[in-house]
N, CA, C and O of each residue as an XYZ file, in Angstrom:
804
protein
N      31.341    -35.026    -44.129
C      31.824    -33.717    -43.001
C      31.806    -33.975    -41.784
O      32.791    -33.764    -41.077
N      30.561    -34.531    -41.273
C      30.303    -34.822    -39.913
C      31.210    -36.012    -39.568
O      31.834    -36.050    -38.508
N      31.253    -36.738    -40.260
C      32.027    -37.880    -40.123
C      33.726    -37.699    -39.711
O      34.323    -38.351    -38.854
N      34.193    -36.806    -40.438
C      35.577    -36.332    -40.257
C      35.592    -35.429    -38.656
O      36.467    -35.573    -37.802
N      34.610    -34.669    -38.567
C      34.718    -33.758    -37.450
C      34.307    -34.581    -36.162
O      34.604    -34.000    -35.118
N      33.795    -35.597    -36.034
C      33.520    -36.066    -34.698
C      34.520    -36.601    -34.160
O      34.575    -36.506    -32.934
N      35.573    -37.293    -34.834
C      36.575    -38.032    -34.109
C      37.765    -36.850    -33.772
O      38.673    -37.029    -32.960
N      37.573    -35.660    -34.537
C      38.540    -34.714    -34.240
C      37.798    -34.045    -33.016
O      38.493    -33.859    -32.017
N      36.685    -33.722    -32.976
C      36.251    -33.360    -31.570
C      36.474    -33.749    -30.367
O      36.670    -33.086    -29.348
N      36.420    -35.249    -30.595
C      36.656    -36.247    -29.365
C      38.061    -35.973    -28.992
O      38.346    -35.557    -27.869
N      39.024    -36.218    -29.992
C      40.359    -35.812    -29.713
C      40.811    -34.538    -28.987
O      41.606    -34.580    -28.048
N      40.292    -33.439    -29.444
C      40.408    -32.134    -28.872
C      39.828    -32.316    -27.486
O      40.588    -31.874    -26.624
N      38.783    -32.799    -27.049
C      38.290    -32.807    -25.783
C      39.119    -33.615    -24.893
O      39.270    -33.245    -23.728
N      39.678    -34.692    -25.331
C      40.531    -35.628    -24.468
C      41.813    -34.955    -24.196
O      42.346    -35.153    -23.104
N      42.416    -34.117    -25.134
C      43.751    -33.316    -25.102
C      43.307    -32.288    -24.131
O      44.159    -32.059    -23.273
N      42.236    -31.620    -24.027
C      41.687    -30.429    -23.301
C      41.784    -31.174    -21.929
O      42.521    -30.619    -21.114
N      41.192    -32.295    -21.539
C      40.791    -32.599    -20.306
C      42.350    -33.335    -19.895
O      42.428    -33.362    -18.667
N      43.326    -33.802    -20.404
C      44.763    -34.139    -20.097
C      45.377    -33.073    -19.938
O      46.366    -33.175    -19.213
N      45.101    -31.789    -20.463
C      45.881    -30.661    -20.071
C      45.623    -30.214    -18.838
O      46.471    -29.826    -18.035
N      44.158    -30.274    -18.628
C      43.691    -29.585    -17.418
C      44.542    -30.528    -16.110
O      45.089    -29.972    -15.158
N      44.506    -31.942    -16.302
C      44.961    -32.624    -15.330
C      46.560    -32.275    -15.105
O      47.038    -32.447    -13.984
N      47.349    -31.800    -16.146
C      48.616    -31.717    -15.946
C      48.776    -30.422    -15.289
O      49.581    -30.333    -14.362
N      48.110    -29.424    -15.660
C      48.132    -28.023    -14.815
C      47.724    -27.995    -13.563
O      48.194    -27.164    -12.786
N      46.758    -28.926    -13.163
C      46.148    -28.743    -11.754
C      47.207    -29.915    -10.968
O      47.225    -29.862     -9.738
N      47.896    -30.743    -11.511
C      48.845    -31.566    -10.916
C      50.035    -30.802    -10.369
O      50.685    -31.313     -9.457
N      50.374    -29.599    -10.865
C      51.764    -29.292    -10.591
C      51.455    -27.778    -10.267
O      51.633    -26.933    -11.144
N      50.938    -27.388     -8.865
C      50.576    -26.073     -8.359
C      51.051    -25.966     -6.968
O      51.300    -26.957     -6.283
N      51.170    -24.778     -6.569
C      51.433    -24.366     -5.290
C      50.562    -24.299     -4.401
O      50.867    -23.900     -3.277
N      49.400    -24.645     -4.689
C      48.212    -24.347     -3.791
C      47.534    -25.672     -3.254
O      47.746    -26.771     -3.768
N      46.728    -25.472     -2.211
C      45.968    -26.352     -1.651
C      45.110    -27.386     -2.701
O      44.481    -26.790     -3.576
N      45.030    -28.685     -2.705
C      44.441    -29.216     -3.713
C      43.185    -30.062     -3.348
O      42.873    -31.016     -4.061
N      42.470    -29.729     -2.261
C      41.534    -30.318     -1.904
C      41.590    -30.720     -0.277
O      42.517    -30.361      0.449
N      40.479    -31.501      0.168
C      40.270    -31.578      1.598
C      40.196    -33.001      2.016
O      40.301    -33.305      3.205
N      39.977    -34.100      0.850
C      39.955    -35.204      1.158
C      40.689    -36.113      0.257
O      41.165    -35.850     -0.847
N      40.703    -37.351      0.981
C      41.744    -38.402     -0.024
C      41.105    -39.098     -1.260
O      40.514    -38.544     -2.187
N      41.368    -40.559     -1.068
C      40.736    -41.257     -2.116
C      39.218    -41.604     -2.297
O      38.763    -42.287     -3.214
N      38.527    -41.043     -1.307
C      37.092    -41.102     -1.436
C      36.656    -42.082     -0.269
O      37.528    -42.630      0.406
N      35.193    -42.325     -0.007
C      34.708    -43.047      0.955
C      34.793    -42.366      2.224
O      34.976    -41.154      2.337
N      34.627    -43.334      3.356
C      34.362    -42.806      4.828
C      35.913    -42.782      5.088
O      36.568    -43.823      5.030
N      36.582    -41.348      5.427
C      37.730    -41.336      5.883
C      37.834    -41.036      7.160
O      36.823    -40.738      7.796
N      39.137    -41.068      7.773
C      39.355    -40.759      9.383
C      40.536    -39.786      9.686
O      41.235    -39.826     10.699
N      40.652    -38.899      8.645
C      41.649    -37.945      8.761
C      41.131    -36.440      8.677
O      40.058    -36.174      8.135
N      41.815    -35.639      9.148
C      41.282    -34.123      9.319
C      42.296    -33.187      8.538
O      43.507    -33.410      8.562
N      41.708    -32.079      7.813
C      42.542    -31.386      7.056
C      42.488    -30.062      7.517
O      41.419    -29.452      7.520
N      43.733    -29.461      7.980
C      43.734    -28.167      8.534
C      43.910    -27.041      7.539
O      44.168    -27.299      6.363
N      43.777    -25.795      7.975
C      43.620    -24.824      6.809
C      44.830    -24.525      6.060
O      44.812    -23.784      5.077
N      45.977    -25.136      6.543
C      47.184    -25.148      5.806
C      47.279    -26.139      4.652
O      48.218    -26.082      3.858
N      46.302    -27.054      4.555
C      46.313    -28.123      3.579
C      46.991    -29.306      3.992
O      47.174    -30.226      3.195
N      47.424    -29.362      5.313
C      48.089    -30.772      5.718
C      47.038    -31.791      6.512
O      46.668    -31.578      7.666
N      46.789    -32.465      6.039
C      45.969    -33.679      6.428
C      46.792    -34.665      7.562
O      47.977    -34.978      7.450
N      45.936    -35.059      8.621
C      46.723    -36.180      9.538
C      45.603    -37.187      9.835
O      44.422    -36.941      9.590
N      46.083    -38.451     10.432
C      45.339    -39.595     10.728
C      45.664    -39.711     12.224
O      46.818    -39.648     12.645
N      44.777    -39.853     12.866
C      45.086    -40.398     14.426
C      45.696    -41.909     14.277
O      45.536    -42.719     13.364
N      46.427    -42.007     15.449
C      47.341    -43.266     15.249
C      46.765    -44.594     15.108
O      47.305    -45.455     14.413
N      45.649    -44.789     15.768
C      44.769    -45.879     15.717
C      44.075    -45.844     14.553
O      43.190    -46.698     14.503
N      44.156    -45.276     13.778
C      43.148    -45.150     12.379
C      43.915    -45.479     11.178
O      43.327    -45.635     10.108
N      45.119    -45.592     11.271
C      46.164    -45.336      9.932
C      46.078    -46.657      9.325
O      45.723    -47.682      9.907
N      46.473    -46.535      7.962
C      46.559    -47.812      7.213
C      47.724    -47.568      6.440
O      48.166    -46.482      6.064
N      48.256    -48.941      6.209
C      49.448    -49.090      5.484
C      49.398    -48.830      3.797
O      48.443    -49.175      3.101
N      50.377    -48.287      3.387
C      50.503    -48.217      1.852
C      50.339    -49.767      1.194
O      50.432    -50.845      1.781
N      50.080    -49.513     -0.148
C      50.473    -50.931     -0.767
C      52.023    -50.934     -1.208
O      52.775    -50.036     -0.828
N      52.490    -52.057     -2.083
C      53.905    -51.899     -2.198
C      54.507    -50.678     -2.954
O      54.142    -50.293     -4.064
N      55.412    -50.168     -2.242
C      56.090    -49.107     -2.957
C      57.490    -49.470     -3.058
O      58.209    -49.251     -2.082
N      58.027    -50.049     -4.215
C      59.129    -50.201     -4.556
C      59.581    -50.151     -6.121
O      58.797    -49.946     -7.047
N      61.082    -50.389     -6.267
C      61.292    -50.133     -7.494
C      62.706    -49.812     -7.720
O      63.550    -49.925     -6.831
N      62.960    -49.415     -8.896
C      64.440    -48.755     -9.082
C      64.724    -47.158     -9.042
O      64.239    -46.346     -9.830
N      65.572    -46.877     -8.009
C      65.792    -45.310     -8.077
C      66.511    -44.932     -9.073
O      67.049    -45.748     -9.821
N      66.629    -43.484     -9.235
C      67.142    -42.783    -10.086
C      68.863    -43.152    -10.192
O      69.470    -42.811    -11.208
N      69.468    -43.757     -9.241
C      70.786    -44.046     -9.427
C      70.938    -45.484     -9.801
O      72.066    -45.968     -9.886
N      69.826    -46.220    -10.037
C      69.873    -47.593    -10.517
C      69.752    -48.535     -9.356
O      69.672    -49.709     -9.718
N      69.711    -48.317     -7.879
C      69.551    -49.383     -7.026
C      67.829    -49.708     -6.850
O      66.899    -49.044     -7.307
N      67.781    -50.841     -6.105
C      66.489    -51.273     -5.735
C      65.997    -50.624     -4.318
O      66.837    -50.532     -3.424
N      64.908    -50.256     -4.128
C      64.503    -49.736     -2.968
C      63.077    -50.128     -2.613
O      62.216    -49.871     -3.455
N      62.695    -50.748     -1.416
C      61.376    -51.008     -1.010
C      61.208    -50.286      0.128
O      61.979    -50.351      1.086
N      60.071    -49.481      0.064
C      59.842    -48.562      1.297
C      59.513    -49.292      2.610
O      59.644    -48.811      3.736
N      59.033    -50.616      2.282
C      58.675    -51.446      3.304
C      59.779    -51.714      4.285
O      59.481    -51.865      5.470
N      61.196    -51.795      3.839
C      62.277    -52.001      4.417
C      62.759    -51.074      5.340
O      63.783    -51.284      5.990
N      61.926    -49.816      5.464
C      62.278    -48.723      6.091
C      61.343    -48.690      7.367
O      61.323    -47.735      8.144
N      60.561    -49.844      7.508
C      59.723    -49.874      8.906
C      60.663    -49.670     10.126
O      61.764    -50.198     10.280
N      60.068    -48.857     10.917
C      60.898    -48.446     12.312
C      61.413    -47.030     12.161
O      61.860    -46.449     13.150
N      61.373    -46.438     10.961
C      61.724    -45.103     10.779
C      60.272    -44.434     10.523
O      59.207    -45.001     10.280
N      60.565    -43.015     10.654
C      59.628    -41.875     10.132
C      60.154    -41.936      8.646
O      61.335    -41.872      8.304
N      59.091    -42.067      7.857
C      59.503    -42.170      6.457
C      58.600    -40.797      5.686
O      57.374    -40.713      5.755
N      59.441    -39.828      4.995
C      58.778    -38.864      4.342
C      58.927    -39.052      2.964
O      60.079    -39.159      2.543
N      57.929    -39.118      2.122
C      57.770    -39.299      0.774
C      57.320    -38.199     -0.165
O      56.184    -37.727     -0.203
N      58.273    -37.874     -0.862
C      57.823    -36.526     -1.724
C      57.808    -36.756     -3.115
O      58.836    -37.025     -3.737
N      56.577    -36.656     -3.690
C      56.404    -36.696     -5.264
C      56.882    -35.690     -5.791
O      56.608    -34.612     -5.263
N      57.685    -35.706     -6.909
C      58.206    -34.700     -7.375
C      58.421    -34.741     -8.951
O      58.152    -35.825     -9.468
N      58.809    -33.855     -9.688
C      59.042    -34.039    -11.146
C      60.313    -32.712    -11.222
O      60.351    -31.756    -10.447
N      61.255    -32.965    -12.327
C      62.177    -31.733    -12.491
C      61.472    -30.742    -13.181
O      61.940    -29.612    -13.040
N      60.449    -30.847    -13.907
C      59.705    -30.094    -14.882
C      58.623    -29.019    -13.957
O      58.053    -28.003    -14.352
N      58.597    -29.599    -12.748
C      57.518    -28.879    -11.579
C      58.185    -27.533    -10.978
O      59.178    -27.620    -10.255
N      57.604    -26.285    -11.303
C      58.165    -25.159    -10.534
C      58.098    -25.333     -8.982
O      59.089    -25.262     -8.255
N      56.773    -25.576     -8.536
C      56.733    -25.699     -7.103
C      57.889    -26.725     -6.644
O      58.746    -26.316     -5.861
N      57.921    -27.813     -7.033
C      58.878    -28.885     -6.702
C      60.279    -28.109     -6.731
O      61.022    -28.525     -5.842
N      60.727    -27.299     -7.357
C      62.166    -26.635     -7.313
C      62.069    -25.661     -6.164
O      62.994    -25.559     -5.357
N      60.882    -24.890     -6.069
C      60.749    -24.117     -4.705
C      60.876    -24.855     -3.453
O      61.535    -24.395     -2.520
N      60.279    -25.969     -3.389
C      60.552    -26.711     -1.867
C      61.487    -27.669     -1.724
O      61.542    -28.272     -0.652
N      62.473    -28.008     -2.878
C      63.567    -28.788     -2.875
C      64.676    -28.615     -1.908
O      65.189    -29.589     -1.357
N      65.115    -27.206     -1.656
C      66.210    -26.962     -0.783
C      65.797    -27.188      0.635
O      66.569    -27.469      1.551
N      64.447    -27.030      0.729
C      64.087    -27.002      2.214
C      63.853    -28.689      2.627
O      63.934    -29.014      3.812
N      63.579    -29.653      1.630
C      63.660    -30.954      1.705
C      64.970    -31.637      2.125
O      65.073    -32.558      2.935
N      66.081    -30.955      1.352
C      67.363    -31.494      1.431
C      68.054    -30.987      2.571
O      69.017    -31.627      2.994
N      67.687    -29.880      3.156
C      67.984    -29.301      4.755
C      67.447    -30.179      5.712
O      68.190    -30.766      6.498
N      65.995    -30.355      5.724
C      65.334    -30.890      6.711
C      65.552    -32.617      6.781
O      65.354    -33.260      7.812
N      65.984    -33.202      5.517
C      66.293    -34.544      5.632
C      67.687    -34.810      6.170
O      67.889    -35.856      6.787
N      68.589    -33.995      5.992
C      69.976    -34.066      6.913
C      69.697    -33.847      8.092
O      70.191    -34.661      8.873
N      68.956    -32.878      8.630
C      68.955    -32.586      9.921
C      67.985    -33.615     10.806
O      68.185    -33.678     12.019
N      67.083    -34.306     10.281
C      66.294    -35.003     11.043
C      66.894    -36.689     10.894
O      66.599    -37.480     11.790
N      67.597    -37.073      9.911
C      68.097    -38.374      9.880
C      68.832    -38.897     11.085
O      68.816    -40.123     11.201
N      69.458    -38.226     11.982
C      69.820    -38.709     13.339
C      68.604    -39.152     14.184
O      68.546    -40.139     14.916
N      67.697    -38.283     13.955
C      66.161    -38.497     14.910
C      65.511    -39.694     14.437
O      64.488    -40.011     15.045
N      65.971    -40.592     13.267
C      65.367    -41.739     12.952
C      64.209    -41.378     11.664
O      63.228    -42.103     11.499
N      64.426    -40.395     10.960
C      63.851    -39.995      9.907
C      64.399    -40.331      8.436
O      65.441    -39.756      8.123
N      63.921    -41.043      7.664
C      64.342    -41.173      6.255
C      63.354    -40.478      5.115
O      62.125    -40.514      5.053
N      64.206    -39.905      4.331
C      63.470    -39.275      3.233
C      63.356    -40.009      1.837
O      64.430    -40.416      1.395
N      62.267    -40.238      1.095
C      62.310    -40.898     -0.348
C      61.561    -40.203     -1.310
O      60.357    -40.054     -1.098
N      62.111    -39.715     -2.420
C      61.446    -39.185     -3.388
C      60.624    -40.176     -4.253
O      60.970    -41.357     -4.224
N      59.654    -39.837     -4.957
C      59.024    -40.592     -5.930
C      59.002    -39.580     -7.207
O      58.203    -38.657     -7.363
N      60.143    -39.990     -8.156
C      60.017    -38.961     -9.315
C      59.046    -39.289    -10.419
O      58.940    -40.471    -10.747
N      58.429    -38.501    -10.940
C      57.383    -38.932    -11.947
C      57.282    -37.945    -13.064
O      57.654    -36.782    -12.913
N      56.687    -38.481    -14.396
C      56.609    -37.689    -15.495
C      57.882    -37.084    -15.983
O      57.880    -36.097    -16.719
N      59.000    -37.693    -15.562
C      60.339    -37.350    -16.161
C      60.481    -38.425    -17.200
O      60.626    -39.593    -16.838
N      60.447    -38.086    -18.518
C      60.584    -39.196    -19.458
C      61.798    -39.872    -19.704
O      61.804    -40.838    -20.467
N      62.994    -39.413    -19.057
C      64.148    -39.929    -18.814
C      64.834    -39.392    -17.635
O      64.459    -38.295    -17.221
N      66.013    -40.153    -16.893
C      66.357    -39.780    -15.648
C      67.219    -38.568    -15.671
O      67.350    -37.951    -14.614
N      67.980    -38.041    -17.023
C      68.800    -37.085    -16.916
C      68.369    -35.904    -16.144
O      68.985    -35.491    -15.162
N      67.175    -35.316    -16.666
C      66.537    -34.240    -15.967
C      66.515    -34.326    -14.510
O      66.879    -33.354    -13.848
N      66.112    -35.425    -13.942
C      65.873    -35.692    -12.535
C      67.135    -35.648    -11.990
O      67.425    -34.750    -11.199
N      67.952    -36.530    -12.320
C      69.278    -36.562    -11.610
C      69.908    -35.100    -11.747
O      70.329    -34.628    -10.691
N      70.016    -34.431    -12.728
C      70.478    -32.878    -12.461
C      69.997    -32.039    -11.531
O      70.649    -31.255    -10.840
N      68.439    -32.287    -11.531
C      67.691    -31.669    -10.124
C      68.300    -31.863     -8.844
O      68.694    -31.016     -8.043
N      68.317    -33.201     -8.772
C      68.875    -33.644     -7.231
C      70.443    -33.058     -7.006
O      70.821    -32.781     -5.867
N      71.241    -32.905     -8.062
C      72.374    -32.322     -7.797
C      72.512    -30.883     -7.496
O      73.355    -30.380     -6.754
N      71.435    -30.186     -8.266
C      71.255    -28.677     -8.305
C      70.969    -28.456     -6.815
O      71.625    -27.629     -6.183
N      70.077    -29.125     -6.290
C      69.390    -28.853     -4.934
C      69.995    -29.589     -3.753
O      69.505    -29.535     -2.625
N      71.064    -30.266     -4.062
C      71.690    -30.981     -3.059
C      70.813    -31.999     -2.171
O      70.746    -31.968     -0.942
N      70.167    -32.890     -3.005
C      69.208    -33.885     -2.666
C      70.095    -35.098     -2.655
O      70.719    -35.542     -3.619
N      70.059    -35.626     -1.291
C      71.132    -36.715     -1.196
C      70.477    -38.149     -1.018
O      70.984    -39.239     -1.281
N      69.111    -37.845     -0.458
C      68.304    -39.189     -0.345
C      67.892    -39.933     -1.613
O      68.175    -39.291     -2.625
N      67.299    -41.117     -1.841
C      67.249    -41.617     -3.037
C      65.787    -41.382     -3.524
O      64.936    -41.134     -2.669
N      65.410    -41.447     -4.946
C      64.026    -41.338     -5.190
C      63.892    -42.460     -6.256
O      64.702    -42.739     -7.140
N      62.730    -43.028     -5.993
C      62.153    -43.996     -6.926
C      61.680    -43.438     -8.266
O      60.882    -42.512     -8.411
N      62.299    -44.147     -9.235
C      61.807    -43.639    -10.778
C      60.344    -44.013    -11.160
O      60.064    -45.211    -11.205
N      59.546    -43.238    -11.394
C      58.102    -43.491    -11.584
C      57.567    -42.621    -12.869
O      56.625    -41.844    -12.710
N      58.115    -42.758    -13.979
C      57.905    -41.825    -15.116
C      56.425    -41.904    -15.290
O      55.793    -40.851    -15.376
N      55.876    -42.942    -15.345
C      54.426    -43.178    -15.798
C      53.447    -42.879    -14.677
O      52.256    -42.994    -14.966
N      53.795    -42.478    -13.328
C      52.963    -42.591    -12.074
C      52.370    -43.729    -11.613
O      51.284    -43.596    -11.048
N      52.914    -44.992    -11.745
C      52.465    -46.226    -11.520
C      52.255    -46.396    -10.179
O      51.168    -46.823     -9.792
N      53.415    -46.040     -9.164
C      53.578    -46.080     -7.967
C      52.504    -45.101     -7.291
O      51.850    -45.467     -6.315
N      52.381    -43.994     -7.798
C      51.317    -42.825     -7.287
C      50.047    -43.545     -7.246
O      49.369    -43.520     -6.219
N      49.617    -44.285     -8.449
C      48.256    -44.699     -8.710
C      48.093    -46.161     -7.755
O      47.039    -46.558     -7.260
N      48.889    -46.553     -7.694
C      48.701    -48.259     -7.118
C      49.183    -48.492     -5.716
O      48.909    -49.492     -5.052
N      49.998    -47.381     -5.284
C      50.623    -47.767     -4.276
C      49.875    -47.240     -2.909
O      50.334    -47.576     -1.818
N      48.906    -46.545     -2.984
C      48.127    -46.061     -1.878
C      46.586    -46.390     -1.951
O      45.931    -46.119     -2.957
N      46.023    -47.006     -0.800
C      44.826    -47.393     -0.795
C      43.491    -46.618     -0.965
O      43.387    -45.607     -0.270
N      42.582    -46.896     -1.682
C      41.450    -45.917     -1.670
C      41.032    -45.481     -0.282
O      41.182    -46.208      0.701
N      40.480    -44.221     -0.233
C      40.248    -43.535      1.084
C      41.378    -43.258      1.992
O      41.186    -42.771      3.106
N      42.529    -43.551      1.554
C      43.684    -43.196      2.467
C      44.237    -41.766      1.866
O      43.853    -41.247      0.817
N      45.247    -41.238      2.793
C      45.748    -39.891      2.487
C      46.801    -40.412      1.180
O      47.790    -41.123      1.361
N      46.393    -39.940     -0.024
C      47.185    -40.503     -1.327
C      47.577    -39.205     -2.042
O      46.880    -38.193     -1.983
N      48.787    -39.290     -2.754
C      49.077    -38.003     -3.512
C      48.176    -37.708     -4.707
O      48.002    -38.490     -5.641
N      47.672    -36.618     -4.597
C      46.659    -36.068     -5.834
C      47.163    -34.883     -6.542
O      46.465    -34.264     -7.346
N      48.311    -34.581     -6.263
C      49.234    -33.495     -6.873
C      50.453    -33.632     -6.774
O      50.955    -34.378     -5.933
N      51.301    -32.763     -7.825
C      52.648    -32.815     -7.843
C      53.101    -31.316     -7.480
O      52.901    -30.449     -8.331
N      53.582    -31.038     -6.503
C      54.267    -32.130     -5.713
C      53.032    -32.750     -4.427
O      51.958    -32.166     -4.282
N      53.307    -33.646     -3.819
C      52.645    -34.326     -2.672
C      53.691    -34.741     -1.863
O      54.734    -35.168     -2.358
N      53.501    -34.650     -0.565
C      54.342    -35.155      0.439
C      53.446    -36.239      1.416
O      52.471    -35.839      2.052
N      53.777    -37.268      1.442
C      53.220    -38.302      2.522
C      54.135    -38.776      3.466
O      55.271    -39.077      3.101
N      53.714    -38.905      4.884
C      54.689    -39.258      5.727
C      53.831    -40.383      6.501
O      52.701    -40.302      6.981
N      54.895    -41.639      6.456
C      54.573    -42.841      7.154
C      55.110    -42.720      8.816
O      56.128    -42.144      9.199
N      54.282    -43.315      9.504
C      55.017    -43.464     11.055
C      56.021    -44.727     11.110
O      56.364    -45.339     10.098
N      56.376    -44.987     12.193
C      57.364    -46.039     12.414
C      56.779    -47.457     12.289
O      57.493    -48.452     12.163
N      55.528    -47.487     12.328
C      54.897    -48.728     11.859
C      54.451    -48.739     10.384
O      53.519    -49.464     10.038
N      55.041    -48.019      9.590
C      54.988    -48.229      8.107
C      53.430    -47.592      7.724
O      52.995    -47.858      6.604
N      52.896    -47.059      8.313
C      51.434    -46.563      8.272
C      51.276    -45.085      7.769
O      52.014    -44.195      8.191
N      50.252    -44.852      6.820
C      50.029    -43.448      6.274
C      49.674    -42.472      7.534
O      48.671    -42.792      8.173
N      50.321    -41.428      7.913
C      49.981    -40.774      9.191
C      49.783    -39.150      8.781
O      49.364    -38.334      9.602
N      50.087    -38.850      7.604
C      50.169    -37.365      7.358
C      50.257    -37.009      5.782
O      50.858    -37.850      5.113
N      49.818    -36.043      5.188
C      49.809    -35.688      3.990
C      49.871    -34.306      3.644
O      49.112    -33.615      4.323
N      50.598    -33.648      2.727
C      50.290    -32.225      2.048
C      50.510    -32.457      0.564
O      51.332    -33.149     -0.036
N      49.477    -31.629      0.135
C      49.169    -31.373     -1.511
C      49.705    -30.161     -2.077
O      49.222    -29.650     -3.087
N      50.730    -29.669     -1.427
C      51.276    -28.451     -1.871
C      52.699    -28.233     -1.510
O      53.144    -28.845     -0.540
N      53.377    -27.515     -2.111
C      54.924    -27.157     -1.927
C      54.722    -26.656     -0.665
O      53.802    -25.949     -0.253
N      56.056    -27.272      0.127
C      56.216    -26.988      1.506
C      57.408    -26.155      1.910
O      58.383    -26.547      1.268
N      57.707    -25.188      2.699
C      58.733    -24.519      3.104
C      59.268    -25.343      4.174
O      58.721    -26.392      4.515
N      60.400    -24.860      4.746
C      61.088    -25.434      5.890
C      60.066    -25.778      7.126
O      59.906    -26.888      7.634
N      59.345    -24.424      7.523
C      58.565    -24.660      8.594
C      57.562    -25.588      8.632
O      57.450    -26.348      9.594
N      56.897    -25.610      7.794
C      55.692    -26.454      7.309
C      55.973    -28.054      7.178
O      55.220    -28.910      7.643
N      57.126    -28.308      6.501
C      57.927    -29.676      6.578
C      58.031    -29.957      8.016
O      57.529    -30.997      8.444
N      58.671    -29.081      8.867
C      59.001    -29.754     10.037
C      57.559    -29.945     10.814
O      57.348    -30.853     11.618
N      56.755    -29.099     10.497
C      55.282    -29.312     11.242
C      54.766    -30.511     10.936
O      54.045    -31.011     11.799
N      54.995    -31.300      9.624
C      54.374    -32.100      9.380
C      55.233    -33.496     10.020
O      54.579    -34.496     10.315
N      56.364    -33.478     10.158
C      57.299    -34.357     10.523
C      57.559    -34.464     12.048
O      57.768    -35.548     12.592
N      57.539    -33.478     12.597
C      57.992    -33.515     14.041
C      57.197    -34.155     14.975
O      57.774    -34.761     15.878
N      55.762    -34.140     14.934
C      54.814    -34.903     15.678
C      55.018    -36.390     15.556
O      54.722    -37.140     16.486
N      55.463    -36.776     14.549
C      55.635    -38.213     14.374
C      57.096    -38.700     14.912
O      57.270    -39.861     15.280
N      57.983    -37.861     14.924
C      59.354    -38.159     15.682
C      58.963    -38.403     17.150
O      59.553    -39.181     17.900
N      57.847    -37.611     17.485
C      57.845    -37.575     19.029
C      56.943    -38.853     19.443
O      56.892    -39.268     20.601
N      56.319    -39.361     18.486
C      55.116    -40.391     19.100
C      56.145    -41.527     19.673
O      57.291    -41.783     19.302
N      55.492    -42.017     20.521
C      56.158    -43.298     21.219
C      55.492    -44.647     20.563
O      55.850    -45.761     20.945
């Protein structure tokens, strides 16, 4: 009996841990005050938005791949622009709550040198994600990252990395990580994240 129960107990514990990660990943709440560990140079305000001073920012690793519409995109090619990267999934209620705000701000800030890029994750196929973009008027591209590989490997340890779904990471014009939010954003909060970087010289 004990031989049969042990593997089942391990399996149940593993499933419970995985379930907890999924549940904590898609929330509308703040998800902590620090990045990937180690000695960090960023500050988190009470609204859950973290920023890094200009001289202390780091660049992400390679963030490139196929978009939902089948094109190839490398975020490094957008250097010289302020880049807003939003990690989302069509299955995520807070992602739906913030989507219309992202669509609006993306259109209005593009003439100011801002590019939006989505990172779609945990959608097993592209269909629901493409429908999501149509429903919410999302016109900017999204990298298709169903297994979360870009999320895990794309950001250096100790940097402002995505730790929840949704997460939003903003790169400055030098292609370096300048700000992050670990919660769903409304229009005002999104502008608060982006506008200081538009104003930077």
